[in-house]
C-alpha positions as CSV (number, residue, x, y, z in Angstrom):
1,M,64.2,68.3,-46.2
2,C,64.1,70.0,-42.9
3,T,64.0,67.2,-40.2
4,V,65.7,63.8,-40.4
5,S,66.0,61.1,-37.9
6,Y,67.9,57.8,-37.8
7,I,66.9,55.1,-35.4
8,A,68.7,51.8,-35.1
9,R,67.4,48.7,-33.5
10,K,68.3,45.0,-33.5
11,N,65.8,44.2,-36.2
12,G,66.8,47.1,-38.5
13,S,67.1,50.8,-39.0
14,F,64.7,53.6,-39.8
15,I,65.5,56.8,-41.6
16,T,62.6,59.3,-41.5
17,S,62.4,62.8,-43.0
18,N,59.9,65.7,-42.8
19,R,59.7,68.1,-45.8
20,D,58.9,71.7,-44.9
21,E,58.2,74.1,-47.8
22,H,56.4,77.3,-48.6
23,I,52.8,76.7,-49.8
24,S,53.7,78.4,-53.1
25,R,55.8,75.4,-54.0
26,P,54.2,72.5,-55.8
27,I,53.5,69.2,-53.9
28,A,55.9,66.4,-54.7
29,L,54.9,63.6,-57.0
30,Q,54.2,60.3,-55.3
31,P,57.3,58.1,-54.9
32,A,58.2,56.1,-58.0
33,E,61.2,54.2,-59.4
34,E,63.4,55.8,-62.1
35,L,66.4,54.6,-63.9
36,I,69.2,57.2,-63.7
37,N,72.6,56.5,-65.3
38,G,71.6,52.8,-65.3
39,V,70.8,52.7,-61.6
40,K,67.3,52.1,-60.2
41,I,66.3,54.9,-57.7
42,L,63.1,55.2,-55.7
43,F,62.1,58.7,-54.6
44,P,59.4,61.3,-54.4
45,K,60.0,63.9,-57.1
46,D,59.9,67.7,-56.7
47,P,58.0,68.7,-59.9
48,K,59.6,72.2,-59.8
49,A,63.2,71.2,-60.1
50,G,63.0,67.5,-60.9
51,G,65.1,66.5,-57.9
52,T,64.4,65.1,-54.5
53,W,65.3,65.3,-50.9
54,F,65.0,61.6,-50.2
55,A,66.3,58.7,-52.3
56,L,66.8,55.0,-52.1
57,N,68.9,53.2,-54.7
58,E,69.0,49.5,-55.9
59,F,72.3,49.0,-54.0
60,G,70.6,49.6,-50.7
61,A,71.9,53.2,-50.2
62,V,69.7,55.9,-48.7
63,G,70.4,59.6,-49.0
64,V,68.5,62.4,-47.3
65,L,69.1,66.1,-47.7
66,L,68.6,69.0,-45.3
67,N,68.8,72.7,-46.2
68,G,71.9,74.5,-44.9
69,A,75.1,73.3,-43.3
70,F,76.1,74.7,-39.9
71,K,74.2,78.1,-39.8
72,N,71.5,79.9,-41.6
73,H,73.0,81.4,-44.8
74,R,72.1,84.2,-47.1
75,R,71.1,82.9,-50.5
76,K,73.3,83.9,-53.5
77,L,71.1,83.2,-56.5
78,P,71.4,81.9,-59.1
79,Y,72.9,78.6,-58.1
80,A,74.6,76.2,-60.6
81,K,72.3,73.3,-59.8
82,S,69.5,72.2,-57.5
83,R,70.6,70.3,-54.4
84,G,67.8,67.8,-55.2
85,L,69.4,67.1,-58.5
86,I,72.8,66.8,-56.8
87,L,71.3,64.1,-54.6
88,L,70.1,62.1,-57.6
89,D,73.6,62.4,-59.1
90,I,75.1,61.0,-56.0
91,M,72.6,58.2,-55.7
92,A,72.9,57.1,-59.3
93,S,76.0,55.1,-58.4
94,E,76.9,51.7,-57.0
95,N,79.0,53.5,-54.4
96,P,77.4,56.9,-53.6
97,V,80.1,57.7,-51.1
98,N,82.8,57.6,-53.8
99,S,80.5,59.7,-56.0
100,L,80.1,62.2,-53.3
101,Y,83.8,62.8,-52.8
102,Q,84.4,63.0,-56.5
103,M,81.8,65.7,-57.0
104,E,82.4,69.5,-57.3
105,F,80.1,71.6,-55.2
106,T,81.2,75.1,-56.2
107,G,78.1,77.2,-57.0
108,I,75.8,74.8,-55.0
109,E,73.7,76.1,-52.1
110,P,74.8,74.9,-48.6
111,F,73.3,71.6,-47.5
112,T,73.6,68.6,-45.1
113,L,73.4,65.1,-46.4
114,V,72.7,62.0,-44.3
115,L,73.9,58.9,-46.2
116,F,73.5,55.3,-45.3
117,H,75.2,52.5,-47.3
118,Q,76.6,49.1,-46.6
119,K,75.6,49.4,-42.9
120,K,77.6,52.6,-42.6
121,L,76.2,56.0,-41.7
122,M,77.8,59.3,-42.5
123,E,77.0,63.0,-42.3
124,F,78.3,65.3,-45.0
125,R,78.0,69.1,-44.9
126,W,78.7,71.7,-47.6
127,D,78.8,75.3,-46.3
128,G,79.3,76.9,-49.7
129,A,83.1,77.1,-49.5
130,Q,84.2,73.7,-48.2
131,H,82.8,70.3,-47.2
132,Y,83.0,68.4,-43.9
133,S,82.2,64.8,-43.4
134,K,82.2,62.3,-40.6
135,E,81.2,58.6,-40.1
136,L,78.7,58.1,-37.4
137,E,77.9,55.0,-35.2
138,S,75.3,53.1,-37.2
139,D,74.0,51.5,-34.0
140,Q,73.1,54.8,-32.4
141,D,70.1,57.2,-32.8
142,Y,70.4,60.7,-34.4
143,I,68.3,63.6,-35.3
144,W,69.0,66.6,-37.6
145,S,67.1,69.9,-38.0
146,S,67.6,72.3,-40.9
147,V,69.5,75.4,-39.7
148,T,67.6,77.5,-42.2
149,L,64.3,77.0,-40.4
150,Y,65.2,76.3,-36.8
151,D,67.4,78.3,-34.4
152,K,69.6,76.8,-31.8
153,D,66.9,76.8,-29.1
154,A,64.4,75.2,-31.4
155,I,66.9,72.5,-32.5
156,Q,67.8,71.8,-28.8
157,H,64.1,71.4,-27.9
158,R,63.5,69.1,-30.8
159,E,66.5,67.0,-29.8
160,T,65.0,66.8,-26.3
161,L,61.7,65.5,-27.7
162,F,63.6,63.0,-29.8
163,D,65.7,61.8,-26.9
164,A,62.6,61.2,-24.8
165,F,61.0,59.3,-27.6
166,V,63.9,56.9,-28.3
167,K,64.4,56.3,-24.5
168,A,60.7,55.3,-24.2
169,H,61.0,52.9,-27.2
170,K,63.6,50.3,-26.7
171,T,61.8,48.4,-29.4
172,V,60.1,50.5,-32.0
173,T,58.1,50.2,-35.2
174,G,58.2,52.3,-38.3
175,S,54.6,53.4,-37.7
176,Q,55.5,54.7,-34.2
177,I,58.3,56.8,-35.7
178,M,56.1,58.1,-38.4
179,D,53.5,59.1,-35.8
180,F,56.2,60.9,-33.8
181,H,57.3,62.8,-37.0
182,S,53.7,63.6,-37.8
183,N,53.0,65.3,-34.5
184,N,53.3,69.1,-34.0
185,H,54.1,68.5,-30.3
186,E,51.9,71.5,-29.4
187,D,54.1,73.9,-31.4
188,Y,53.2,74.8,-35.0
189,Q,56.2,77.1,-35.2
190,N,59.0,74.6,-34.4
191,G,57.3,71.2,-33.8
192,F,57.8,68.3,-36.2
193,I,54.7,69.4,-38.2
194,I,54.9,73.2,-38.7
195,D,52.2,75.6,-40.0
196,R,53.7,79.1,-39.9
197,K,52.0,82.3,-40.7
198,T,54.7,82.9,-43.3
199,G,53.3,80.1,-45.4
200,L,55.8,77.5,-44.4
201,K,54.2,74.1,-43.8
202,T,55.2,70.5,-43.4
203,F,54.3,68.9,-46.8
204,S,55.1,65.2,-46.1
205,V,56.9,62.6,-44.0
206,T,59.0,60.0,-45.8
207,Q,60.6,56.9,-44.2
208,V,62.8,54.0,-45.3
209,A,62.6,50.9,-43.1
210,L,65.8,48.9,-43.5
211,M,64.8,45.6,-42.0
212,E,66.8,42.4,-41.9
213,Q,64.6,40.7,-44.5
214,D,63.2,43.5,-46.6
215,I,63.2,47.2,-47.3
216,A,60.2,49.5,-47.8
217,L,59.6,53.2,-48.3
218,H,56.6,54.8,-46.6
219,H,55.5,58.3,-47.8
220,Y,52.7,60.3,-46.1
221,D,51.5,63.2,-48.2
222,L,50.1,65.6,-45.5
223,M,48.7,68.0,-48.0
224,N,46.6,65.4,-49.9
225,K,46.1,63.1,-46.9
226,E,47.5,60.2,-48.9
227,E,49.8,57.4,-47.9
228,Y,52.1,55.2,-50.0
229,H,53.8,52.0,-48.9
230,L,56.3,50.7,-51.5
231,P,58.4,47.5,-50.9
232,F,61.8,47.7,-52.6
233,S,64.3,45.0,-53.5
234,P,67.8,46.3,-53.7
235,R,70.2,44.3,-55.8
236,E,72.3,43.4,-52.8
237,L,69.4,41.6,-51.2
238,T,68.4,39.6,-54.3
239,P,69.4,35.9,-53.8
240,A,71.8,34.5,-56.3
241,K,70.3,32.1,-58.8
């Protein structure tokens, strides 16, 4: 929940996320489907809080969390609810955007949410006091870095690396994007794969490939060196009988 990219091409879009955590935190469970409030959701579960940072629901919506909003914040424990559980609450809906705007975030730690649904892309930030949202161009490419782990210089450098990658790949595959996200780019402090002396490491890379004919989730567990590729059939893509 610390790096997210969105890459759009003619054949589909790719949303990819790196999860950076302290080594004291348990490794996420492998991605699996769960029925929450009657909605099928596919996600890797955080065994500590039961939530997630990356979720895909049966209506074709994808939601990805990053820690923090606009700047690094001082934590004010205890919080009312885990942000990972908040994401599942949002995704357990036919229209996650409506759920998002109806939700009360008082007492929730600051976060950034990237949400894709019905071919629309939006960015939503909660800074602990108020929320900010904007619709983005779904045919453009974007990258986000968590402000709780990366300062302005590091974020700018990562954006430069990303810009060079997308310019070099007018056509791109999900595997190429996963490889880009799985590279430290000669910097274990602020690269896409981090391994800091403080104990912060990149635990995994997760991607949803939203192709014209199908959707699939790819999860690479860096700690266990295990990969999962899970085809998914959202209700919207199911042919009528």
